[in-house]
C-alpha positions in Angstrom: 1.3 16.0 -176.6 4.3 16.6 -178.9 7.9 16.9 -178.0 11.2 14.9 -178.4 11.9 14.3 -174.7 9.3 11.7 -173.7 10.6 9.7 -170.7 9.0 6.5 -169.6 7.9 7.2 -166.0 9.2 3.8 -164.7 12.7 4.9 -165.7 12.6 7.7 -163.2 12.9 7.3 -159.5 9.8 8.0 -157.5 11.1 11.5 -156.5 12.0 12.5 -160.1 8.8 11.0 -161.4 6.8 13.2 -159.0 8.9 16.3 -160.0 8.4 15.6 -163.7 4.7 15.2 -163.4 4.5 18.4 -161.2 6.1 20.4 -164.1 3.9 18.7 -166.7 0.7 19.4 -164.8 2.0 22.9 -163.8 2.4 23.8 -167.5 -1.1 22.5 -168.3 -2.7 24.5 -165.4 -0.7 27.6 -166.2 -2.1 27.5 -169.8 -5.6 27.2 -168.4 -5.2 30.0 -165.8 -3.8 32.5 -168.3 -5.4 31.5 -171.6 -8.5 29.4 -171.0 -9.3 25.7 -171.2 -8.7 25.4 -175.0 -5.1 26.5 -174.6 -4.3 23.3 -172.6 -4.2 21.3 -175.8 -0.7 22.9 -176.5 0.8 21.2 -173.4 4.0 19.5 -174.7 6.9 17.7 -173.3 9.6 20.0 -174.6 7.9 23.2 -173.2 8.1 21.9 -169.6 11.9 21.7 -169.8 11.8 25.5 -169.5 10.0 25.1 -166.2 12.4 22.4 -165.1 15.4 24.6 -165.9 14.0 27.6 -163.9 13.4 25.5 -160.8 16.7 23.7 -161.1 18.5 27.0 -160.7 16.5 28.3 -157.8 15.7 25.0 -156.0 12.3 23.7 -155.2 10.6 26.1 -152.8 7.3 25.5 -150.9 5.9 28.6 -152.6 6.6 27.0 -156.0 4.1 24.1 -155.4 0.4 23.8 -154.8 -1.9 20.8 -154.6 -4.1 20.5 -157.7 -7.5 18.8 -157.5 -8.4 15.5 -159.1 -7.9 15.2 -162.9 -8.8 12.5 -165.4 -5.3 12.6 -166.7 -4.0 11.7 -163.3 -6.6 8.9 -162.7 -8.7 11.4 -160.7 -5.9 11.8 -158.1 -4.7 15.1 -156.5 -1.0 15.9 -157.0 1.5 18.7 -156.3 2.1 20.9 -159.3 4.7 23.5 -160.2 3.6 27.1 -160.3 5.2 30.5 -160.7 7.3 32.2 -163.3 8.9 29.0 -164.7 5.6 27.4 -165.5 4.2 30.6 -167.0 7.3 31.0 -169.2 6.9 27.4 -170.3 3.2 28.2 -171.2 4.2 31.2 -173.3 6.9 29.1 -175.1 4.5 26.2 -175.6 1.9 28.5 -177.2 4.4 29.8 -179.8 5.8 26.3 -180.4 2.3 25.0 -181.0 1.6 28.0 -183.3 4.7 27.1 -185.3 3.6 23.5 -185.6 0.2 24.4 -186.9 1.7 26.8 -189.4 4.0 24.1 -190.6 1.2 21.7 -191.1 -0.8 24.3 -192.9 2.2 25.0 -195.2 2.5 21.3 -195.9 -1.3 20.9 -196.5 -1.4 17.9 -194.2 -4.7 16.1 -194.0 -7.8 18.3 -193.4 -5.5 21.4 -193.5 -5.3 20.9 -197.3 -8.9 22.4 -197.4 -8.9 26.2 -197.5 -11.6 26.8 -194.9 -9.9 24.5 -192.4 -6.5 26.0 -193.1 -7.9 29.6 -192.6 -9.3 28.6 -189.3 -6.0 27.0 -188.2 -4.1 30.2 -189.1 -6.5 32.2 -186.9 -6.0 29.8 -184.0 -2.2 30.0 -184.5 -2.3 33.8 -184.6 -4.3 33.8 -181.4 -1.7 31.6 -179.7 1.0 34.0 -180.8 -0.8 36.9 -179.2 -1.5 35.0 -176.0 2.1 33.8 -175.7 3.3 37.4 -176.3 1.1 38.7 -173.4 2.4 36.1 -170.9 6.0 36.6 -172.2 5.8 40.4 -171.7 4.6 40.0 -168.1 7.8 37.9 -167.5 10.2 40.2 -169.4 10.5 37.8 -172.3 10.0 39.0 -175.8 8.3 36.3 -177.7 8.8 38.3 -180.9 12.1 36.4 -181.1 10.2 33.2 -181.4 7.6 34.5 -183.8 10.3 36.0 -186.0 12.1 32.6 -186.1 8.9 31.0 -187.3 8.5 33.6 -190.0 12.1 33.3 -191.1 11.8 29.5 -191.2 9.3 29.7 -194.0 11.5 31.9 -196.1 14.6 29.7 -195.6 12.7 26.6 -196.5 11.5 28.2 -199.7 15.1 29.0 -200.8 16.6 25.7 -199.6 17.7 23.1 -202.2 20.2 20.4 -202.9 23.5 21.4 -201.3 22.0 23.9 -198.8 23.7 23.2 -195.4 21.3 21.5 -193.1 22.2 23.8 -190.3 21.0 26.8 -192.3 17.6 25.3 -192.2 17.7 24.6 -188.4 19.0 28.0 -187.5 15.6 29.7 -186.7 14.6 26.9 -184.4 18.0 27.1 -182.7 17.7 30.8 -182.1 14.2 30.5 -180.6 15.1 27.7 -178.1 18.3 29.5 -177.2 16.3 32.6 -176.2 13.8 30.6 -174.1 16.6 28.6 -172.3 18.6 31.7 -171.6 15.6 33.6 -170.1 15.3 30.9 -167.4 18.5 32.3 -165.9 17.0 35.8 -165.8 13.9 34.4 -163.9 16.1 32.5 -161.5 18.3 35.6 -160.8 21.5 33.9 -162.1 22.6 35.9 -165.2 25.9 34.1 -165.4 24.0 31.0 -166.5 22.4 32.7 -169.5 25.3 32.1 -171.9 25.7 28.3 -171.3 22.0 27.9 -171.2 21.6 29.7 -174.5 24.2 27.3 -176.0 22.3 24.3 -174.6 19.1 25.7 -175.9 20.6 26.3 -179.4 21.7 22.7 -179.7 18.4 21.4 -178.2 16.6 23.3 -180.9 18.8 21.7 -183.5 18.0 18.3 -182.2 14.3 19.0 -182.1 14.3 20.1 -185.8 16.5 17.2 -187.0 14.6 14.5 -185.1 11.3 15.8 -186.4 12.7 15.6 -189.9 14.1 12.1 -189.4 10.8 10.8 -187.9 8.7 12.3 -190.7 11.1 11.5 -193.6 9.2 8.5 -195.0 5.7 10.0 -194.4 6.8 13.2 -196.1 8.2 11.3 -199.0 4.9 9.5 -199.5 2.8 12.6 -199.3 5.2 14.9 -201.1 5.6 17.2 -198.1 8.7 19.4 -197.5 11.4 17.7 -195.5 14.8 19.3 -194.9 16.7 16.0 -195.3 15.2 15.2 -198.6 15.4 18.8 -200.0 19.0 19.4 -199.0 20.1 15.9 -199.9 21.4 15.1 -196.4 21.9 11.4 -195.6 20.8 9.8 -192.4 24.4 9.2 -191.5 25.2 12.9 -191.7 22.0 13.7 -189.8 23.0 11.2 -187.0 26.5 12.8 -186.8 25.0 16.2 -186.3 22.7 14.9 -183.6 25.5 13.2 -181.8 27.6 16.4 -181.9 24.6 18.3 -180.5 24.1 15.8 -177.7 27.7 16.2 -176.7 27.5 20.0 -176.9 24.4 20.0 -174.6 26.2 18.0 -172.0 29.2 20.3 -172.1 27.1 23.4 -171.9 25.1 22.1 -168.9 28.4 21.6 -167.0 28.9 25.3 -167.0 25.5 26.0 -165.5 25.2 26.6 -161.7 22.3 24.5 -160.6 20.9 24.2 -157.1 19.4 20.8 -157.9 20.1 19.6 -161.5 19.2 15.9 -161.2 16.0 16.1 -163.3 17.7 18.4 -165.8 20.5 15.8 -166.2 18.1 13.0 -166.7 16.0 14.8 -169.3 18.8 16.5 -171.3 21.5 13.9 -171.0 19.8 10.5 -170.7 16.4 11.0 -172.2 17.6 13.2 -175.0 20.0 10.5 -176.0 17.1 8.0 -176.1 15.1 10.4 -178.3 17.9 10.3 -180.8 18.2 6.5 -180.7 14.4 6.2 -181.0 14.3 8.5 -184.1 17.1 6.6 -185.8 15.7 3.2 -184.8 18.7 2.2 -182.7 17.1 2.2 -179.2 17.2 -1.1 -177.3 15.0 -1.9 -174.3 15.7 -5.0 -172.2 12.0 -6.0 -172.4 12.2 -6.1 -176.2 15.0 -8.6 -176.4 18.8 -8.4 -176.6 20.3 -6.1 -179.2 23.2 -7.8 -180.9 26.1 -5.9 -182.5 24.6 -5.8 -185.9 21.6 -3.9 -184.6 19.1 -6.7 -184.7 17.4 -8.4 -181.8 18.2 -12.0 -181.1 18.4 -14.7 -178.4 20.8 -14.3 -175.5 24.5 -15.3 -176.0 25.3 -18.9 -175.6 23.2 -22.0 -176.5 19.8 -21.8 -174.8 19.2 -25.4 -175.9 22.4 -26.8 -174.5 22.6 -29.6 -172.0 21.4 -28.9 -168.5 24.3 -29.3 -166.0 24.2 -32.7 -164.4 22.0 -35.7 -165.5 18.4 -34.6 -165.4 17.4 -38.2 -166.0 19.5 -39.8 -163.3 18.1 -41.5 -160.3 16.6 -39.3 -157.6 18.7 -39.3 -154.4 17.3 -41.8 -152.0 14.6 -44.4 -152.8 11.4 -42.7 -153.9 9.6 -46.0 -153.8 10.7 -47.0 -150.3 8.3 -47.4 -147.4 7.0 -44.2 -145.8 8.4 -43.9 -142.2 5.7 -44.6 -139.6 2.2 -46.0 -140.3 0.7 -44.0 -143.2 -2.7 -45.6 -142.4 -2.8 -44.8 -138.7 -5.0 -42.1 -137.2 -3.9 -38.5 -137.7 -2.7 -37.0 -134.4 -4.8 -34.2 -133.1 -7.7 -32.7 -135.0 -7.5 -33.6 -138.6 -9.7 -30.6 -139.5 -7.6 -28.1 -137.6 -4.6 -26.1 -139.0 -1.6 -28.3 -139.8 1.4 -27.5 -137.7 4.0 -25.8 -139.8 1.6 -25.6 -142.7 0.2 -22.5 -144.4 -1.5 -20.0 -142.2 -5.2 -19.5 -142.3 -6.3 -17.4 -145.3 -6.4 -13.7 -144.7 -9.9 -12.1 -144.2 -11.4 -10.9 -147.4 -10.6 -7.3 -148.3 -13.3 -4.8 -147.8 -15.0 -3.8 -151.0 -13.4 -0.8 -152.7 -15.2 2.3 -153.8 -15.8 1.4 -157.4 -16.3 4.0 -160.1 -19.4 4.1 -162.3 -19.3 3.2 -165.9 -19.0 6.8 -167.2 -16.5 8.0 -164.6 -14.4 4.9 -165.2 -14.4 5.4 -169.0 -13.3 9.0 -168.5 -10.4 7.9 -166.2 -9.5 5.1 -168.7 -9.3 7.7 -171.5 -7.0 9.9 -169.4 -4.7 7.0 -168.5 -4.5 5.9 -172.1 -3.8 9.3 -173.5 -1.0 9.9 -171.0 0.5 6.4 -171.5 0.1 5.6 -167.8 -1.3 2.2 -168.9 1.9 1.5 -170.8 4.6 2.1 -168.2 4.9 1.7 -164.5 1.8 1.1 -162.3 -1.6 2.7 -162.4 -5.0 2.6 -160.7 -7.7 0.5 -162.4 -10.2 3.0 -163.8 -13.2 1.1 -162.3 -12.0 -1.0 -159.4 -9.3 1.4 -158.2 -6.9 -1.6 -157.7 -3.2 -1.1 -158.5 -2.2 -2.6 -161.9 1.2 -3.2 -163.3 1.7 -1.9 -166.9 3.4 -4.3 -169.5 6.4 -2.1 -169.9 8.5 -2.3 -166.7 12.2 -2.4 -167.6 13.7 -0.1 -170.2 17.0 0.5 -168.4 20.5 0.7 -169.7 23.9 0.2 -168.3 24.1 3.6 -166.7 20.8 3.2 -164.8 22.1 -0.1 -163.3 24.4 2.0 -161.0 21.6 4.5 -160.2 24.1 7.2 -161.1 21.9 10.2 -161.1 20.3 9.4 -157.7 23.4 8.3 -155.8 26.8 9.0 -157.2 26.4 12.7 -158.0 29.1 14.5 -159.9 31.6 11.7 -159.5 29.4 9.2 -161.4 30.6 7.7 -164.7 27.5 9.0 -166.4 28.3 12.6 -165.6 31.6 12.3 -167.4 32.9 11.0 -170.7 35.4 8.4 -169.4 33.1 5.4 -169.1 31.5 3.2 -171.7 28.0 4.3 -170.9 28.2 7.1 -173.5 25.8 9.3 -171.6 
């Protein structure tokens, strides 16, 4: 599960969370339907944005959903999943993206891929994914040769790059590939006027994907001697951050020119979550459950003196006389039945809950693996793999100032977060 847009599910409203999971599961099942079980391993977070963009332009239609059966990655629950041309285009793009990633790892001789037999097998798998993506793309009128050509040109550009080479020269092939994928969603949705702004949004999204991958791998690449665009071109992190911030702003401006039927999920993913991806890569993200981020970027205690005096005198006398006589006769007989329920007291305990249908050891372990692999045990709530009881994950609050006003769900286009005039910077 690779990709730069990885939202915590608890930051999404219930409706948006359902939609996001529908597209994620729809991409996975589209890969299985067209290319077999093994192809499902290329499911990625960025590829599903293609499916989201397609549906955002047409609107959610009953024909675009179906109920999928139980899956270990959904804690053996059924769920509505996206289907149709958007999910299939996302599958084609994901196959080519995964192929590019495998080729990149082979070129860098990462881990086991440094061994020739393993590298040769990986190249064959990548070539198969290219052909599979081309078949699905052709059925949808999308020429994946644009993506494959970008992958091939990337290798040549990296070979020629050196100190002083503009960083955007290195990111150009990725930008071209994602621009083509984003623009084709307008063709599938029957809204050709959206193609130009979506191509611009896709171009900048591709730039961000390339830059953030370089930033996150910078230290590891330096330790292993692998190729990294920042190191090779001599680009500082400050300059890389400036390019990322410019790309973020450009994505927001481009999306404003797109005619969406329902663009809430697109806005959340490409405005809010994309910003968090940049913050996460550069180590500037702040979550309320991790402490308060102070202006110098560190995390410290809340403002003010947490050890200051408590208002009032905590050691002063308690109002009234705590040692005075208890009204009435404390030793007299208790009125009524001393063993009956006390008037005004707590109600009788509720009857015990009926036993739940517990899973067996092996089935529970499979569900646990699915929950762990999809991070459902980290954020939000989930069903216990064995007892089926609802559990709360440790990460419950990663909000920021914009989410406090629930802008994407309530305010619509008039919200501060949809413009540039407020201090939310989103």
